[in-house]
C-alpha positions as CSV (number, residue, x, y, z in Angstrom):
1,M,167.4,142.2,78.5
2,R,169.2,145.1,80.0
3,A,171.2,144.5,83.2
4,K,169.3,147.2,85.1
5,R,165.9,145.6,84.3
6,S,167.1,142.1,85.0
7,K,168.5,143.2,88.4
8,K,165.2,144.8,89.2
9,Y,163.2,141.6,88.3
10,R,165.6,139.5,90.3
11,K,165.0,141.6,93.4
12,L,161.3,141.6,92.8
13,M,161.1,137.8,92.6
14,H,163.3,137.6,95.7
15,Q,160.7,139.6,97.6
16,Y,158.0,137.2,96.4
17,E,160.1,134.3,97.6
18,M,160.8,135.7,101.0
19,T,157.2,137.0,101.7
20,F,154.9,134.6,99.8
21,G,157.0,131.5,99.5
22,F,157.5,131.3,95.7
23,R,159.9,128.6,94.6
24,E,161.3,127.3,91.2
25,P,160.0,126.2,88.9
26,Y,157.5,129.1,88.8
27,Q,154.0,128.0,87.7
28,V,152.8,130.5,85.1
29,L,149.1,130.6,84.0
30,V,149.0,131.7,80.4
31,D,145.9,133.2,78.8
32,S,145.0,133.3,75.1
33,N,145.9,136.9,74.5
34,F,149.4,136.3,75.9
35,L,150.0,133.5,73.4
36,Q,148.8,135.6,70.6
37,A,151.1,138.5,71.5
38,V,154.1,136.2,71.9
39,H,153.4,134.8,68.4
40,N,152.9,138.2,66.8
41,F,156.2,139.6,68.1
42,K,158.1,136.3,67.2
43,M,159.2,135.6,70.8
44,E,160.0,132.2,72.2
45,L,157.8,131.3,75.2
46,L,160.1,129.5,77.6
47,P,163.3,131.6,77.1
48,A,161.4,134.8,77.3
49,L,159.7,133.8,80.6
50,E,163.0,132.6,82.0
51,R,164.6,135.9,81.3
52,T,161.7,137.8,82.9
53,L,161.4,135.7,86.0
54,Q,165.1,135.2,86.4
55,G,164.4,131.5,87.1
56,K,163.0,128.3,85.6
57,P,159.3,128.7,84.6
58,K,156.6,126.1,84.1
59,P,153.9,127.6,81.9
60,L,150.3,126.1,82.2
61,L,147.3,126.5,80.0
62,T,143.8,126.0,81.5
63,K,141.0,124.2,79.8
64,C,138.9,127.3,79.7
65,S,141.7,129.3,78.1
66,L,142.1,126.6,75.5
67,A,138.4,126.7,74.8
68,A,138.5,130.5,74.4
69,L,141.5,130.1,72.0
70,M,139.9,127.5,69.9
71,A,136.6,129.4,69.7
72,K,138.3,132.1,67.6
73,Q,139.5,129.6,65.0
74,P,137.5,128.7,61.8
75,I,135.9,125.3,61.6
76,N,137.4,122.5,59.5
77,P,134.7,121.1,57.2
78,K,136.3,117.7,57.1
79,T,136.5,117.1,60.8
80,N,133.9,119.6,61.9
81,Q,136.4,120.8,64.5
82,P,138.2,124.2,64.7
83,Y,141.7,124.4,63.2
84,R,144.7,124.2,65.6
85,P,146.1,127.8,65.9
86,H,149.6,128.4,64.8
87,H,150.5,130.3,68.0
88,L,149.6,127.4,70.3
89,P,152.7,125.6,71.5
90,P,152.8,121.8,71.7
91,P,151.7,120.0,74.9
92,T,155.3,119.1,75.8
93,E,156.1,122.8,76.1
94,L,152.8,124.1,77.4
95,P,151.0,121.4,79.4
96,L,147.3,121.6,80.2
97,R,146.0,122.6,83.6
98,H,142.8,120.7,84.4
99,C,140.2,122.9,86.1
100,S,136.7,121.7,87.1
101,H,134.3,124.6,87.8
102,N,131.1,122.6,87.6
103,A,129.8,119.0,87.6
104,D,130.0,118.4,83.8
105,S,133.4,120.1,83.5
106,T,132.1,122.5,80.8
107,P,134.4,125.5,80.2
108,I,133.5,128.9,81.7
109,D,134.7,132.4,80.9
110,E,138.5,132.6,80.8
111,V,138.7,135.6,83.2
112,D,136.6,133.9,85.8
113,C,138.6,130.7,85.4
114,L,141.9,132.4,86.0
115,L,140.7,134.4,88.9
116,S,139.2,131.3,90.6
117,L,142.6,129.5,90.2
118,L,144.5,132.4,91.7
119,S,142.2,132.7,94.7
120,P,140.0,129.7,95.3
121,S,138.3,131.2,98.3
122,T,136.3,134.4,97.8
123,D,136.3,135.3,101.5
124,A,140.1,135.2,102.1
125,K,142.0,136.2,98.9
126,K,145.2,134.2,98.9
127,N,147.4,132.7,96.2
128,K,147.9,129.3,97.8
129,E,149.3,127.6,94.7
130,H,151.8,130.4,94.1
131,Y,150.6,131.0,90.5
132,I,152.0,133.7,88.2
133,L,149.6,135.4,85.7
134,A,150.8,136.0,82.2
135,T,148.5,138.1,80.1
136,A,148.4,140.8,77.4
137,D,146.0,143.2,75.7
138,P,144.1,141.7,72.8
139,P,145.6,142.3,69.4
140,A,144.3,145.3,67.5
141,A,142.1,144.7,64.5
142,K,143.5,145.6,61.1
143,K,142.4,149.0,59.9
144,S,140.5,148.7,56.6
145,D,139.7,151.4,54.0
146,K,136.6,153.5,54.2
147,A,133.6,151.3,53.6
148,D,130.9,152.8,51.4
149,N,128.6,149.9,51.8
150,P,126.3,150.1,54.9
151,A,126.9,146.4,55.6
152,Q,130.6,147.0,55.8
153,R,130.1,149.9,58.1
154,K,128.0,147.8,60.4
155,R,130.6,145.0,60.4
156,K,133.3,147.6,61.2
157,R,131.3,148.9,64.1
158,D,130.8,145.4,65.4
159,D,134.5,144.7,65.3
160,E,135.3,147.8,67.2
161,R,132.8,147.0,69.9
162,E,134.2,143.5,70.1
163,E,137.7,144.8,70.4
164,E,136.7,147.3,73.1
165,R,134.9,144.5,75.0
166,A,137.9,142.2,74.8
167,L,140.2,145.1,76.0
168,R,137.9,145.7,79.0
169,R,137.9,142.1,79.9
170,S,141.7,141.9,79.8
171,R,142.0,144.9,82.0
172,A,139.4,143.5,84.4
173,L,141.5,140.3,84.7
174,R,144.6,142.3,85.5
175,S,142.9,144.5,88.1
176,G,141.3,141.4,89.7
177,A,144.8,139.8,89.9
178,R,146.2,142.9,91.6
179,S,143.6,142.7,94.3
180,I,144.9,139.3,95.3
181,P,148.1,139.5,97.5
182,G,151.1,137.7,96.2
183,V,150.3,137.4,92.4
184,P,153.1,138.4,90.1
185,I,151.8,139.7,86.7
186,I,153.6,139.4,83.4
187,Y,152.3,141.2,80.3
188,V,153.7,141.9,76.8
189,K,154.0,145.5,75.8
190,R,155.5,146.5,72.4
191,S,157.5,143.3,72.0
192,V,158.8,143.5,75.5
193,M,157.8,141.1,78.3
194,V,157.4,143.2,81.5
195,L,157.0,142.1,85.1
196,E,154.8,144.4,87.1
197,P,156.0,145.7,90.5
198,L,154.3,144.7,93.7
199,S,150.7,145.8,93.9
200,S,149.3,147.8,96.8
201,H,147.8,144.7,98.5
202,S,151.0,142.8,98.1
203,E,153.1,145.7,99.4
204,T,150.8,145.8,102.5
205,V,151.3,142.2,103.2
206,R,155.1,142.5,102.7
207,E,155.3,145.4,105.2
208,G,153.3,143.5,107.7
209,H,155.6,140.5,107.3
210,E,158.7,142.6,107.9
211,K,157.2,144.2,111.0
212,G,156.3,140.8,112.2
213,K,159.9,139.7,111.9
214,F,161.0,142.8,113.9
215,R,158.4,142.1,116.6
216,A,159.3,138.4,116.8
217,G,162.9,139.5,117.3
218,L,162.0,141.5,120.3
219,D,159.8,138.8,121.8
220,D,162.1,135.9,121.1
221,P,164.1,134.9,124.1
222,N,166.9,133.5,121.9
223,A,167.3,136.7,119.9
224,V,170.3,138.9,120.4
225,N,168.5,142.2,121.2
226,S,165.7,140.7,123.3
227,G,166.7,142.0,126.8
228,E,169.1,139.2,127.6
229,K,171.0,141.5,130.0
230,R,167.9,142.3,132.0
231,K,166.9,138.6,132.1
232,F,170.4,137.6,133.3
233,D,170.3,140.2,136.0
234,G,167.0,138.8,137.2
235,E,168.1,135.2,137.0
236,G,171.4,136.0,138.7
237,A,169.7,136.9,142.0
238,E,167.9,133.5,141.9
239,G,171.1,131.6,141.1
240,G,170.4,131.0,137.4
241,E,173.1,131.0,134.7
242,R,173.1,133.0,131.5
243,K,172.8,130.9,128.4
244,K,175.6,131.3,125.9
245,I,174.4,132.8,122.6
246,S,176.1,131.2,119.6
247,G,177.2,133.5,116.8
248,L,178.2,136.4,118.9
249,K,181.7,137.8,118.4
250,K,183.6,139.7,121.1
251,A,185.2,143.0,120.3
252,K,188.9,142.4,119.6
253,G,191.7,144.9,120.3
254,P,194.0,146.3,117.7
255,N,196.9,144.4,116.1
256,P,199.9,144.7,118.5
257,L,202.3,144.6,115.6
258,S,200.7,147.7,114.0
259,M,200.7,149.7,117.2
260,K,203.5,152.2,118.1
261,K,205.6,151.1,121.0
262,S,205.2,153.0,124.2
263,K,208.3,154.8,125.6
264,K,209.7,153.7,129.0
265,P,209.3,156.3,131.7
266,N,212.6,158.0,132.8
267,D,213.3,158.0,136.5
268,N,215.1,161.4,136.4
269,A,212.6,163.0,134.1
270,G,210.5,164.6,136.9
271,A,213.5,165.7,139.0
272,T,214.0,169.4,139.5
273,K,217.1,171.4,139.0
274,K,217.6,171.8,142.8
275,D,217.5,168.1,143.4
276,K,220.0,167.5,140.6
277,A,222.3,170.2,142.2
278,R,222.1,168.5,145.6
279,T,222.9,165.0,144.4
280,E,225.8,165.9,142.1
281,P,228.3,166.9,145.0
282,V,227.4,163.7,146.9
283,K,228.2,161.6,143.9
284,K,231.5,163.4,143.3
285,A,232.5,162.9,147.0
286,D,231.7,159.2,146.8
287,A,233.8,158.9,143.6
288,G,236.8,160.6,145.4
289,A,236.6,158.3,148.4
290,D,236.6,155.3,146.2
291,A,239.7,156.6,144.3
292,A,241.7,157.2,147.6
293,E,240.9,153.8,148.9
294,G,242.2,152.3,145.7
295,E,245.5,154.2,146.1
296,E,246.1,153.1,149.6
297,S,245.5,149.5,148.8
298,G,248.0,149.7,145.9
299,A,250.7,151.2,148.3
300,A,250.3,148.5,150.9
301,K,251.0,145.6,148.5
302,P,254.4,146.1,146.7
303,K,255.0,144.5,143.4
304,R,256.9,141.3,143.6
305,R,259.8,140.8,141.2
306,R,260.9,137.5,139.8
307,R,264.5,136.4,140.3
308,H,266.4,135.1,137.3
309,H,269.1,132.5,138.1
310,K,272.3,132.3,136.2
311,G,273.4,128.9,137.3
312,G,272.1,125.8,139.0
313,G,274.8,126.0,141.9
314,D,274.1,129.4,143.1
315,F,270.5,128.6,143.8
316,D,271.1,126.9,147.1
317,A,273.7,129.5,148.4
318,A,271.5,132.5,147.8
319,P,269.5,133.6,150.8
320,A,265.7,133.8,150.5
321,A,264.3,137.3,150.4
322,E,261.8,138.4,153.0
323,P,258.3,139.3,151.9
324,G,258.8,143.0,152.9
325,Q,262.1,143.5,151.1
326,D,263.1,143.8,147.5
327,M,265.6,141.4,146.0
328,E,268.9,142.8,144.9
329,V,270.2,141.8,141.5
330,E,274.0,141.9,141.0
């Protein structure tokens, strides 16, 4: 199967799951024409259904469909029972679905049986058991050569009428299944198993379901967009507290490491030229005053020289110098 088609079928089955509650394994009601078409095109029943439904299938065969299938087979003279058809899978692969339409459990028409299982109630059409219908057009009769005999011509006309009647019944089954909301339909067309899109009735139910979700979101007090702000304002006057809604995330700021650093404002950036001219002479005068004070302090304190002694005896005889006079060195 192509990827585009498989993706389309996956989305379609997801819609059936969300709207009508379908779950795996999918219960598939198989009719006699479907089994004949699968056998004619040499397809495997379970893998083909699994590829089409994108999930695990569970095919079922009703008693009425089995009776219609066996009615087309010739009678075995030894057992006085019809031969088992070659295109009928074993019961382990295709189990029997028991259906009781009357007291003695006699089989009825296959189309009526399948439609009654899809929608048990005629008043409210609803697929309660979540069945999937698998059907196909009846196989075309083999074209024979021109018959000159009147009996052969009559037999050919009867076969054509029977084929047209079977085709009409098959189309009636498919149209009746489309009128029931939530019934997926699978049919075989030119050796390809196709899953029909949603019918008009199913689409209407799906749209109503989506609108109901939207309406429930507005009416739900726990919903995010359900007027929580207005309720909080009303409850705040009465002293109520706002309930914390789980799952809400606050808006975060940008990453500070990825932001450009802001420049620090300069104090002298807004100063005018006149202000700068006024302040410069004052600064120069202050600087001159500081320099003069430094010179005066340096003149008041003379530099003291250290005396070097030649001998130990002269140390006592030498007079001590006063603090205001310089020492004389001989």
